[in-house]
C-alpha positions as a Python dict, from the first residue, in 0.01 Angstrom:
ca = {
    (1, 'M'): (0, 0, 0),
    (2, 'R'): (-301, 165, 157),
    (3, 'V'): (-571, -26, 346),
    (4, 'T'): (-900, 128, 458),
    (5, 'S'): (-1159, -45, 674),
    (6, 'L'): (-1502, 44, 532),
    (7, 'G'): (-1694, -161, 788),
    (8, 'S'): (-1641, -454, 1023),
    (9, 'G'): (-1876, -667, 1230),
    (10, 'S'): (-2222, -819, 1228),
    (11, 'S'): (-2365, -529, 1026),
    (12, 'G'): (-2125, -585, 737),
    (13, 'N'): (-1762, -620, 631),
    (14, 'A'): (-1555, -454, 359),
    (15, 'L'): (-1190, -349, 313),
    (16, 'L'): (-1037, -132, 42),
    (17, 'V'): (-679, -211, -64),
    (18, 'E'): (-484, 28, -291),
    (19, 'A'): (-135, -19, -432),
    (20, 'G'): (97, 97, -707),
    (21, 'P'): (170, 448, -837),
    (22, 'R'): (-118, 676, -732),
    (23, 'G'): (-306, 374, -606),
    (24, 'R'): (-377, 257, -959),
    (25, 'T'): (-465, -95, -841),
    (26, 'R'): (-768, -105, -614),
    (27, 'I'): (-953, -407, -485),
    (28, 'L'): (-1215, -475, -220),
    (29, 'V'): (-1201, -760, 23),
    (30, 'D'): (-1570, -843, 72),
    (31, 'A'): (-1865, -618, -4),
    (32, 'G'): (-2086, -677, 298),
    (33, 'L'): (-2244, -332, 320),
    (34, 'S'): (-2556, -212, 143),
    (35, 'S'): (-2464, -79, -201),
    (36, 'R'): (-2546, 280, -108),
    (37, 'I'): (-2334, 275, 207),
    (38, 'L'): (-2055, 87, 30),
    (39, 'I'): (-2037, 337, -257),
    (40, 'E'): (-2052, 632, -15),
    (41, 'R'): (-1765, 494, 190),
    (42, 'L'): (-1561, 419, -119),
    (43, 'Q'): (-1608, 782, -221),
    (44, 'Q'): (-1501, 895, 128),
    (45, 'A'): (-1185, 694, 69),
    (46, 'G'): (-1134, 868, -267),
    (47, 'T'): (-1239, 574, -484),
    (48, 'H'): (-1513, 537, -745),
    (49, 'P'): (-1650, 184, -792),
    (50, 'K'): (-1535, 191, -1155),
    (51, 'Q'): (-1175, 210, -1031),
    (52, 'L'): (-1198, -132, -864),
    (53, 'Q'): (-1023, -423, -1034),
    (54, 'G'): (-1219, -683, -839),
    (55, 'V'): (-1373, -798, -511),
    (56, 'L'): (-1199, -1073, -317),
    (57, 'V'): (-1480, -1266, -149),
    (58, 'T'): (-1396, -1454, 171),
    (59, 'H'): (-1726, -1650, 166),
    (60, 'E'): (-2088, -1625, 60),
    (61, 'H'): (-2260, -1515, 385),
    (62, 'I'): (-2465, -1202, 335),
    (63, 'D'): (-2267, -983, 578),
    (64, 'H'): (-1979, -1021, 331),
    (65, 'V'): (-2159, -997, -4),
    (66, 'I'): (-2477, -791, 34),
    (67, 'G'): (-2336, -507, -179),
    (68, 'L'): (-2178, -738, -437),
    (69, 'P'): (-2469, -770, -686),
    (70, 'V'): (-2476, -395, -756),
    (71, 'L'): (-2098, -376, -800),
    (72, 'M'): (-2105, -670, -1041),
    (73, 'K'): (-2414, -580, -1241),
    (74, 'R'): (-2386, -201, -1253),
    (75, 'Y'): (-2010, -164, -1275),
    (76, 'G'): (-1896, -501, -1417),
    (77, 'I'): (-1655, -563, -1131),
    (78, 'P'): (-1551, -930, -1109),
    (79, 'A'): (-1589, -1138, -796),
    (80, 'I'): (-1271, -1327, -713),
    (81, 'S'): (-1305, -1633, -494),
    (82, 'A'): (-1296, -2011, -469),
    (83, 'P'): (-1494, -2188, -743),
    (84, 'A'): (-1741, -2329, -489),
    (85, 'T'): (-1801, -1980, -348),
    (86, 'L'): (-1863, -1843, -697),
    (87, 'A'): (-2110, -2126, -757),
    (88, 'A'): (-2289, -2038, -433),
    (89, 'L'): (-2313, -1677, -552),
    (90, 'Q'): (-2457, -1802, -881),
    (91, 'H'): (-2727, -1984, -687),
    (92, 'S'): (-2810, -1673, -486),
    (93, 'F'): (-2825, -1452, -794),
    (94, 'A'): (-3056, -1696, -970),
    (95, 'S'): (-3276, -1796, -675),
    (96, 'G'): (-3289, -1474, -473),
    (97, 'I'): (-3197, -1677, -162),
    (98, 'W'): (-2894, -1579, 45),
    (99, 'P'): (-2719, -1756, 336),
    (100, 'V'): (-2687, -1573, 668),
    (101, 'D'): (-2412, -1607, 925),
    (102, 'T'): (-2658, -1766, 1172),
    (103, 'G'): (-2706, -2063, 939),
    (104, 'A'): (-3046, -1947, 812),
    (105, 'L'): (-3139, -1829, 464),
    (106, 'V'): (-3304, -1504, 359),
    (107, 'T'): (-3487, -1407, 44),
    (108, 'T'): (-3427, -1099, -168),
    (109, 'A'): (-3771, -975, -61),
    (110, 'A'): (-3666, -1000, 303),
    (111, 'I'): (-3340, -818, 230),
    (112, 'A'): (-3512, -511, 78),
    (113, 'P'): (-3640, -363, 409),
    (114, 'L'): (-3309, -458, 569),
    (115, 'L'): (-3122, -244, 316),
    (116, 'T'): (-3354, 48, 382),
    (117, 'K'): (-3293, 15, 754),
    (118, 'L'): (-2917, -9, 706),
    (119, 'D'): (-2917, 298, 483),
    (120, 'S'): (-3105, 504, 741),
    (121, 'S'): (-2907, 381, 1043),
    (122, 'E'): (-2579, 234, 926),
    (123, 'N'): (-2436, 155, 1268),
    (124, 'E'): (-2742, -22, 1408),
    (125, 'E'): (-2722, -396, 1450),
    (126, 'V'): (-2990, -557, 1235),
    (127, 'S'): (-3127, -908, 1271),
    (128, 'L'): (-3188, -1087, 946),
    (129, 'P'): (-3522, -1265, 897),
    (130, 'G'): (-3478, -1632, 813),
    (131, 'V'): (-3659, -1871, 586),
    (132, 'D'): (-3669, -2249, 581),
    (133, 'P'): (-3303, -2365, 608),
    (134, 'N'): (-3392, -2681, 418),
    (135, 'I'): (-3522, -2496, 112),
    (136, 'A'): (-3392, -2644, -213),
    (137, 'L'): (-3181, -2411, -423),
    (138, 'P'): (-3238, -2432, -798),
    (139, 'E'): (-2972, -2588, -1015),
    (140, 'V'): (-2778, -2334, -1218),
    (141, 'S'): (-2577, -2437, -1522),
    (142, 'P'): (-2225, -2309, -1453),
    (143, 'E'): (-2028, -2137, -1724),
    (144, 'S'): (-1661, -2102, -1652),
    (145, 'G'): (-1555, -1747, -1586),
    (146, 'M'): (-1903, -1591, -1591),
    (147, 'L'): (-2177, -1528, -1339),
    (148, 'L'): (-2517, -1631, -1473),
    (149, 'H'): (-2840, -1439, -1433),
    (150, 'G'): (-3191, -1462, -1564),
    (151, 'E'): (-3207, -1704, -1858),
    (152, 'G'): (-2852, -1823, -1812),
    (153, 'K'): (-2697, -1520, -1981),
    (154, 'P'): (-2357, -1415, -1848),
    (155, 'V'): (-2363, -1067, -1697),
    (156, 'V'): (-2018, -1013, -1544),
    (157, 'P'): (-1688, -1200, -1537),
    (158, 'T'): (-1570, -1389, -1232),
    (159, 'I'): (-1222, -1505, -1144),
    (160, 'A'): (-1184, -1845, -980),
    (161, 'M'): (-909, -1868, -721),
    (162, 'Q'): (-856, -2200, -551),
    (163, 'P'): (-765, -2182, -180),
    (164, 'G'): (-388, -2207, -159),
    (165, 'S'): (-332, -2047, -498),
    (166, 'R'): (-155, -1724, -593),
    (167, 'R'): (-270, -1451, -833),
    (168, 'L'): (-138, -1115, -947),
    (169, 'I'): (-398, -838, -973),
    (170, 'G'): (-224, -532, -1114),
    (171, 'D'): (31, -423, -853),
    (172, 'I'): (-110, -657, -588),
    (173, 'E'): (-15, -1019, -530),
    (174, 'V'): (-284, -1226, -356),
    (175, 'V'): (-238, -1564, -190),
    (176, 'S'): (-557, -1741, -84),
    (177, 'F'): (-565, -1982, 208),
    (178, 'P'): (-849, -2189, 358),
    (179, 'V'): (-1009, -2101, 691),
    (180, 'S'): (-1250, -2301, 908),
    (181, 'H'): (-1604, -2164, 880),
    (182, 'D'): (-1946, -2306, 792),
    (183, 'A'): (-1946, -2183, 434),
    (184, 'V'): (-1878, -2377, 114),
    (185, 'A'): (-1512, -2275, 70),
    (186, 'P'): (-1418, -1997, 316),
    (187, 'S'): (-1087, -1824, 246),
    (188, 'G'): (-844, -1582, 399),
    (189, 'Y'): (-600, -1371, 199),
    (190, 'L'): (-235, -1268, 223),
    (191, 'I'): (-191, -956, 13),
    (192, 'T'): (150, -821, -88),
    (193, 'A'): (245, -494, -258),
    (194, 'G'): (537, -255, -235),
    (195, 'G'): (729, -481, 0),
    (196, 'C'): (447, -486, 259),
    (197, 'R'): (206, -764, 346),
    (198, 'I'): (-139, -769, 500),
    (199, 'C'): (-317, -1082, 617),
    (200, 'I'): (-696, -1101, 643),
    (201, 'A'): (-822, -1389, 857),
    (202, 'I'): (-1185, -1346, 961),
    (203, 'D'): (-1482, -1583, 1005),
    (204, 'S'): (-1305, -1893, 1130),
    (205, 'G'): (-1390, -2115, 1423),
    (206, 'E'): (-1033, -2227, 1482),
    (207, 'V'): (-681, -2128, 1391),
    (208, 'T'): (-517, -2380, 1161),
    (209, 'P'): (-146, -2423, 1081),
    (210, 'T'): (-214, -2285, 732),
    (211, 'M'): (-366, -1970, 882),
    (212, 'L'): (-74, -1931, 1122),
    (213, 'E'): (174, -1953, 834),
    (214, 'A'): (-3, -1671, 652),
    (215, 'M'): (-32, -1458, 967),
    (216, 'H'): (339, -1496, 1034),
    (217, 'H'): (422, -1290, 724),
    (218, 'A'): (187, -997, 792),
    (219, 'D'): (294, -642, 865),
    (220, 'L'): (-76, -564, 914),
    (221, 'L'): (-288, -848, 1051),
    (222, 'I'): (-665, -813, 1027),
    (223, 'L'): (-786, -1086, 1260),
    (224, 'E'): (-1127, -1188, 1387),
    (225, 'S'): (-1187, -1137, 1759),
    (226, 'N'): (-1557, -1209, 1752),
    (227, 'H'): (-1665, -1282, 2106),
    (228, 'D'): (-1581, -1307, 2473),
    (229, 'R'): (-1649, -1671, 2554),
    (230, 'E'): (-1813, -1615, 2894),
    (231, 'R'): (-2023, -1328, 2761),
    (232, 'L'): (-2146, -1551, 2478),
    (233, 'I'): (-2227, -1846, 2708),
    (234, 'R'): (-2423, -1625, 2949),
    (235, 'G'): (-2584, -1418, 2674),
    (236, 'P'): (-2926, -1426, 2505),
    (237, 'Y'): (-2844, -1638, 2199),
    (238, 'P'): (-3024, -1973, 2159),
    (239, 'Y'): (-2820, -2276, 2267),
    (240, 'A'): (-2780, -2407, 1911),
    (241, 'L'): (-2643, -2074, 1788),
    (242, 'K'): (-2401, -2054, 2080),
    (243, 'Q'): (-2271, -2401, 1997),
    (244, 'R'): (-2232, -2304, 1632),
    (245, 'I'): (-2028, -1994, 1720),
    (246, 'L'): (-1812, -2187, 1968),
    (247, 'G'): (-1756, -2476, 1727),
    (248, 'P'): (-1460, -2532, 1493),
    (249, 'T'): (-1648, -2377, 1199),
    (250, 'G'): (-1787, -2081, 1392),
    (251, 'H'): (-1599, -1769, 1505),
    (252, 'L'): (-1276, -1692, 1690),
    (253, 'S'): (-1299, -1576, 2050),
    (254, 'N'): (-1079, -1306, 2201),
    (255, 'D'): (-861, -1575, 2359),
    (256, 'Q'): (-825, -1766, 2032),
    (257, 'A'): (-721, -1445, 1857),
    (258, 'A'): (-460, -1378, 2126),
    (259, 'D'): (-327, -1734, 2098),
    (260, 'A'): (-287, -1687, 1722),
    (261, 'V'): (-99, -1360, 1763),
    (262, 'L'): (134, -1508, 2022),
    (263, 'Q'): (208, -1808, 1798),
    (264, 'T'): (302, -1583, 1507),
    (265, 'W'): (489, -1318, 1705),
    (266, 'R'): (801, -1188, 1535),
    (267, 'A'): (1060, -1042, 1765),
    (268, 'D'): (1251, -879, 1480),
    (269, 'S'): (984, -648, 1341),
    (270, 'V'): (705, -405, 1414),
    (271, 'R'): (352, -507, 1320),
    (272, 'W'): (-1, -374, 1326),
    (273, 'L'): (-312, -561, 1442),
    (274, 'W'): (-676, -478, 1370),
    (275, 'L'): (-919, -680, 1580),
    (276, 'S'): (-1219, -732, 1352),
    (277, 'H'): (-1564, -882, 1310),
    (278, 'L'): (-1665, -813, 1672),
    (279, 'S'): (-2008, -926, 1788),
    (280, 'R'): (-2208, -641, 1936),
    (281, 'T'): (-2398, -882, 2162),
    (282, 'N'): (-2110, -1099, 2281),
    (283, 'N'): (-1816, -856, 2280),
    (284, 'T'): (-1719, -490, 2306),
    (285, 'P'): (-1419, -302, 2164),
    (286, 'K'): (-1293, -242, 2518),
    (287, 'I'): (-1318, -608, 2618),
    (288, 'A'): (-1149, -727, 2297),
    (289, 'L'): (-866, -475, 2323),
    (290, 'Q'): (-803, -531, 2693),
    (291, 'S'): (-808, -907, 2646),
    (292, 'M'): (-546, -889, 2372),
    (293, 'I'): (-319, -647, 2559),
    (294, 'R'): (-346, -850, 2880),
    (295, 'R'): (-246, -1171, 2703),
    (296, 'L'): (44, -1002, 2526),
    (297, 'E'): (174, -854, 2851),
    (298, 'K'): (138, -1187, 3033),
    (299, 'A'): (343, -1356, 2762),
    (300, 'G'): (618, -1094, 2800),
    (301, 'A'): (568, -949, 2453),
    (302, 'N'): (728, -617, 2371),
    (303, 'L'): (428, -388, 2322),
    (304, 'A'): (649, -133, 2150),
    (305, 'Q'): (651, -371, 1855),
    (306, 'I'): (277, -390, 1797),
    (307, 'H'): (2, -136, 1740),
    (308, 'V'): (-337, -283, 1832),
    (309, 'S'): (-676, -134, 1751),
    (310, 'V'): (-1035, -244, 1695),
    (311, 'S'): (-1208, -209, 1358),
    (312, 'P'): (-1544, -32, 1405),
    (313, 'P'): (-1871, -107, 1220),
    (314, 'G'): (-1852, 233, 1053),
    (315, 'M'): (-1576, 392, 848),
    (316, 'G'): (-1261, 278, 1022),
    (317, 'H'): (-885, 276, 1020),
    (318, 'V'): (-644, 360, 740),
    (319, 'W'): (-305, 189, 719),
    (320, 'D'): (-73, 355, 468),
    (321, 'S'): (271, 201, 428),
    (322, 'A'): (402, 512, 250),
    (323, 'Q'): (316, 737, 543),
    (324, 'L'): (474, 499, 792),
    (325, 'W'): (818, 588, 662),
    (326, 'H'): (755, 948, 774),
    (327, 'E'): (651, 843, 1128),
    (328, 'P'): (970, 710, 1290),
    (329, 'S'): (792, 650, 1623),
    (330, 'L'): (579, 380, 1461),
    (331, 'W'): (891, 182, 1375),
    (332, 'E'): (1077, 228, 1703),
    (333, 'M'): (1157, -85, 1899),
    (334, 'Q'): (1272, -92, 2261),
    (335, 'H'): (1587, -291, 2328),
}
């Protein structure tokens, strides 16, 4: 199994997962980059959008789905997510109104200049203009298995996946699990192929027992480490937004991420950890990394058993299970 981080953070999130002979099964987890950037980064990773079997969507916030309409409409790639999330995407397709991670809503017209800005400066943090959060979304007649557009005509297939369910996508087995975030049905994913497992747990305000169970099985854990609590409290965000981020349906702090890792530590195996979805205002890669390492050392963890890094907003890390067998140092454990 090969995992490539295409982007992580407030400017957008997307992961490419490949498995099977010659990587014949390829899926995205989220498509939160502008379509141009997303397609360019897929090509850098050696993948054409037509080779994707689907997009696992964690939730409907725009930093996770902004590139999804082009993938679905132009290439016919199905969105795979909880039924409520698919319904929320139907609303956004039909209404042109998209939810933002701050709790506001944006219109398609407001997104257009944002996409231009992202395309010209892909690593710049961009603030999304909001519209009335109480705006009424139009009712859309759902049709099982299809995303509706225009006059109710189906344009691309969707695949409903209830949180807690299991599905086989080619050579990849996916288990969905619920996370705690202010979206309609936010999900994390445990992905298995070739005897290896990756767990993706981002955008959650707290760590639940269900999340911990999924994390426990991961060889590669992609875990949110969104903010440094003191930096957030003292920072420039409005009080209401700070409370939202700190709340149980907001985002994980560096300390919460460390607590989760320590609760799922396995003394009998080597594992990899990507700290993800960092806030550029309330965190830095150095702070997040040092916080995690410090907590691990304080707990007496064997740092020879874990490889920790931070996922950047641009093209990021590659984790290839096949190559790991040829790097004995990555599997060494001190006794």
